[in-house]
N, C-alpha and C positions, 0 to 999 in steps of 0.2 A: 612577132608571134609566129609560130609555125603555121603553115598552111595545111592543116590536117582536118579532115572532116570528123566531126563528132556531133552527137545529138543529145544535148542536155544531160540527163541522168544516165545515159547509156555509156558515157565515158567517164571514168574508166569502167570497164566491164565488171560487173559483180562476179561473173564466173572466173575471170582472171584474178580478181582480188581474193576470192575464196581459195585460190591455189596458194596464196601467201599466208592467209589466216583462215583456218578451217571452220570457222563459225561466224555466222552473220552477226551474232550478238557481240562477239569479241571484235569483229571488224568495225561495227558501229561504235563501240566503246573506244577503240584505239583511234579511229578517225576523229571522233568528237574531242578526245583529249588532245590530240595533235593540233586540231583546228583551233582549239582554245589557246594553245601556246603560240600558234602563228598569229592569232589576233592580238595577243598581248605584247608581242614583239613590237618595239617602236619602229614605225616607218616601214612596215612590211609592204611588199608589192610583188606581184607575180614576176617571175624571171622570164626571159625571152623564150626559153625552151618549154615553158609550162603552157598547157592549153586551158587550164581552168583559172578563173580569176578570183573565185571565192575561197576562203580559207578551208572549207570542208573539201572542196575539189582538189585543192593543192595537197591537203593531207592524204587524200586517197591516191593521188599521183605518186606521192612520196612512198607510200606503202607499196604500191605496185612496182616501183622502180628500186625497191630495197634501200631507199635513202633514210629510212627511219627504222631504228632498232626497237622492237617491241617484245617484251617478255611478259608472260602471264604466270601467276603463281597458282 
């Protein structure tokens, strides 16, 4: 795991995430949906380059790093 300082819910930063998705409500929806998919995958585990270990944190990291494509209608 990377040696990077983060403080619970302060990583990833909401301000940085809102640059990716312009609404807190859309961000919460997208992160919850992706976290559910992560949980349902068989044998999921955090990768070495991920700082978060919970599915919701991993989902937020993926959104921040543009690893997840999200479209809203």
